[in-house]
Backbone as CSV, one residue per row, in Angstrom:
resi,resn,N_x,N_y,N_z,CA_x,CA_y,CA_z,C_x,C_y,C_z
1,MET,8.659,2.970,-0.044,7.237,2.799,0.185,7.005,2.486,1.654
2,THR,5.889,2.935,2.112,5.492,2.714,3.495,4.125,2.054,3.495
3,GLN,3.928,1.125,4.390,2.640,0.457,4.546,1.841,1.170,5.621
4,GLY,0.533,1.162,5.488,-0.322,1.743,6.507,-1.766,1.346,6.289
5,ARG,-2.626,1.870,7.146,-4.064,1.581,7.077,-4.807,2.915,7.025
6,ILE,-5.747,3.010,6.099,-6.541,4.235,5.986,-7.456,4.339,7.198
7,ILE,-7.371,5.481,7.902,-8.222,5.681,9.077,-9.311,6.712,8.824
8,LYS,-9.154,7.508,7.731,-10.157,8.513,7.399,-10.019,8.854,5.919
9,ALA,-11.157,9.041,5.254,-11.172,9.467,3.856,-12.131,10.644,3.752
10,LEU,-11.643,11.749,3.152,-12.461,12.951,3.080,-12.074,13.771,1.860
11,SER,-13.010,13.973,0.949,-12.826,14.842,-0.231,-11.569,14.524,-1.031
12,GLY,-11.321,13.249,-1.285,-10.166,12.864,-2.093,-8.864,12.751,-1.327
13,PHE,-8.869,13.024,-0.035,-7.691,12.869,0.800,-7.865,11.624,1.667
14,TYR,-6.775,10.929,1.883,-6.769,9.745,2.736,-5.808,9.990,3.881
15,TYR,-6.249,9.688,5.075,-5.407,9.822,6.261,-4.966,8.410,6.630
16,VAL,-3.664,8.172,6.498,-3.121,6.828,6.609,-2.278,6.720,7.878
17,ASP,-2.610,5.745,8.714,-1.859,5.473,9.938,-0.682,4.571,9.586
18,THR,0.539,5.083,9.746,1.758,4.344,9.437,2.567,4.177,10.718
19,PRO,3.617,3.360,10.697,4.461,3.229,11.887,5.101,4.559,12.312
20,ASP,5.218,5.514,11.370,5.827,6.808,11.677,4.809,7.885,12.012
21,GLY,3.538,7.553,12.077,2.497,8.527,12.379,1.465,8.591,11.265
22,ILE,0.569,9.554,11.362,-0.503,9.705,10.383,-0.013,10.587,9.240
23,VAL,-0.245,10.118,8.010,0.181,10.827,6.806,-1.059,11.153,5.979
24,THR,-1.159,12.402,5.510,-2.244,12.823,4.631,-1.834,12.538,3.189
25,CYS,-2.661,11.796,2.459,-2.309,11.346,1.106,-3.420,11.648,0.118
26,ARG,-3.056,11.618,-1.145,-3.992,11.644,-2.273,-3.851,10.311,-2.992
27,GLY,-4.833,9.953,-3.789,-4.731,8.739,-4.596,-3.806,8.981,-5.776
28,SER,-3.037,7.974,-6.172,-2.141,8.108,-7.319,-2.956,8.140,-8.609
29,GLY,-2.315,8.571,-9.687,-2.971,8.586,-10.989,-3.457,7.216,-11.399
30,LYS,-2.673,6.176,-11.050,-3.056,4.806,-11.399,-4.374,4.429,-10.722
31,LEU,-4.527,4.774,-9.448,-5.771,4.452,-8.745,-6.940,5.213,-9.358
32,ARG,-6.730,6.499,-9.669,-7.800,7.293,-10.268,-8.145,6.775,-11.661
33,HIS,-7.121,6.407,-12.437,-7.346,5.902,-13.795,-8.144,4.591,-13.779
34,GLU,-7.839,3.728,-12.819,-8.547,2.449,-12.708,-9.838,2.575,-11.909
35,LYS,-10.154,3.811,-11.499,-11.373,4.114,-10.739,-11.475,3.287,-9.463
36,LEU,-10.340,3.147,-8.771,-10.313,2.458,-7.493,-10.429,3.490,-6.377
37,SER,-11.287,3.238,-5.440,-11.463,4.130,-4.306,-11.202,3.363,-3.020
38,PRO,-10.001,3.516,-2.465,-9.727,2.839,-1.195,-10.717,3.296,-0.121
39,LEU,-11.017,2.410,0.792,-11.969,2.698,1.865,-11.263,2.712,3.215
40,VAL,-11.912,3.298,4.192,-11.385,3.294,5.552,-11.195,1.845,5.988
41,GLY,-10.026,1.554,6.532,-9.701,0.200,6.978,-8.823,-0.553,6.001
42,ASP,-8.718,-0.077,4.750,-7.884,-0.751,3.747,-6.408,-0.603,4.073
43,GLU,-5.660,-1.663,3.830,-4.201,-1.619,3.906,-3.698,-1.035,2.600
44,VAL,-2.771,-0.091,2.676,-2.273,0.568,1.471,-0.761,0.714,1.523
45,SER,-0.168,0.858,0.342,1.228,1.257,0.217,1.220,2.707,-0.213
46,ILE,2.037,3.528,0.458,2.084,4.938,0.099,3.517,5.341,-0.233
47,ARG,3.633,6.313,-1.123,4.921,6.906,-1.468,4.952,8.256,-0.767
48,LEU,5.924,8.452,0.128,6.021,9.701,0.877,6.591,10.797,-0.004
49,SER,6.094,12.020,0.201,6.618,13.173,-0.531,7.405,14.043,0.438
50,GLY,8.120,15.008,-0.067,8.968,15.852,0.764,8.216,16.810,1.656
51,ASP,6.919,17.031,1.401,6.158,17.993,2.198,5.442,17.358,3.396
52,GLY,5.775,16.119,3.710,5.157,15.440,4.847,3.901,14.665,4.477
53,GLY,3.474,14.759,3.232,2.312,14.015,2.764,2.745,12.799,1.981
54,GLY,1.838,12.284,1.168,2.174,11.113,0.390,1.129,10.824,-0.668
55,THR,1.348,9.742,-1.388,0.451,9.287,-2.444,0.160,7.816,-2.233
56,VAL,-1.117,7.449,-2.225,-1.504,6.044,-2.139,-1.244,5.424,-3.504
57,VAL,-0.381,4.412,-3.557,-0.041,3.797,-4.840,-0.650,2.425,-5.030
58,CYS,-1.050,1.769,-3.953,-1.595,0.432,-4.077,-2.433,0.126,-2.846
59,THR,-3.480,-0.636,-3.035,-4.348,-0.995,-1.927,-4.798,-2.444,-2.075
60,GLY,-5.028,-3.105,-0.959,-5.546,-4.465,-1.015,-4.817,-5.425,-0.108
61,THR,-5.028,-6.707,-0.376,-4.409,-7.777,0.402,-2.912,-7.830,0.096
62,PRO,-2.130,-8.547,0.907,-0.705,-8.677,0.601,-0.454,-9.220,-0.806
63,GLU,-1.298,-10.141,-1.284,-1.131,-10.691,-2.625,-1.366,-9.622,-3.692
64,THR,-2.353,-8.753,-3.468,-2.633,-7.667,-4.408,-1.492,-6.663,-4.427
65,VAL,-1.002,-6.295,-3.252,0.114,-5.342,-3.158,1.365,-5.945,-3.796
66,ALA,1.566,-7.256,-3.663,2.732,-7.915,-4.270,2.705,-7.794,-5.786
67,ASP,1.533,-7.700,-6.380,1.410,-7.570,-7.833,1.473,-6.123,-8.311
68,CYS,1.586,-5.178,-7.399,1.644,-3.755,-7.745,3.069,-3.397,-8.172
69,ALA,3.263,-3.140,-9.465,4.607,-2.919,-10.021,5.305,-1.699,-9.426
70,GLY,4.571,-0.666,-9.038,5.194,0.551,-8.538,5.494,0.534,-7.057
71,SER,5.287,-0.575,-6.390,5.430,-0.637,-4.943,6.673,-1.417,-4.539
72,TYR,7.594,-0.747,-3.840,8.768,-1.446,-3.305,8.336,-2.462,-2.253
73,THR,7.319,-2.100,-1.481,6.778,-3.044,-0.505,6.231,-4.268,-1.219
74,GLY,5.578,-4.049,-2.372,5.050,-5.151,-3.160,6.139,-6.098,-3.629
75,GLN,7.286,-5.536,-4.029,8.400,-6.372,-4.459,8.894,-7.247,-3.303
76,TYR,8.982,-6.674,-2.113,9.401,-7.436,-0.937,8.363,-8.506,-0.607
77,LEU,7.088,-8.118,-0.618,6.027,-9.076,-0.309,6.013,-10.235,-1.293
78,LYS,6.257,-9.940,-2.567,6.254,-10.993,-3.580,7.307,-12.050,-3.260
79,ARG,8.527,-11.602,-2.916,9.585,-12.558,-2.549,9.205,-13.337,-1.289
80,SER,8.628,-12.655,-0.318,8.237,-13.322,0.933,7.141,-14.353,0.706
81,LEU,6.146,-13.986,-0.114,5.052,-14.919,-0.391,5.535,-16.127,-1.177
82,GLU,6.448,-15.908,-2.136,6.995,-17.028,-2.908,7.816,-17.952,-2.012
83,ALA,8.581,-17.373,-1.086,9.383,-18.183,-0.166,8.477,-19.011,0.755
84,ALA,7.352,-18.434,1.171,6.428,-19.151,2.048,5.757,-20.320,1.328
85,LYS,5.578,-20.201,0.012,4.934,-21.264,-0.770,5.910,-22.348,-1.204
86,ALA,7.198,-22.060,-1.156,8.209,-23.026,-1.615,8.194,-24.244,-0.701
87,PRO,8.344,-25.434,-1.284,8.377,-26.645,-0.447,9.616,-26.641,0.434
88,ARG,9.427,-27.079,1.637,10.538,-27.134,2.593,11.051,-28.560,2.692
89,PRO,12.371,-28.713,2.780,12.911,-30.069,2.938,12.497,-30.649,4.286
90,GLU,12.208,-31.929,4.267,11.812,-32.588,5.528,13.024,-32.791,6.405
91,ASP,12.822,-32.601,7.701,13.934,-32.786,8.659,14.068,-34.226,9.039
């Protein structure tokens, strides 16, 4: 999974700015089924395809992405967020 920010949305396609460049994506079936429409400026997780495009699989805050079962980035974020909330021993 790759993280990025939607910079343009047009006719069901999302143009996502990622660290590797701009990727043209479609919304995943899960997003369409839940009737979620990501907007320009949203942070998203995308699954890259072999043709240079991708699929938006999750959108929202880091906490929302962490709860997205299909997102590898979400799994990483979940561990990071839990570690940040864990009490730290006093020095």
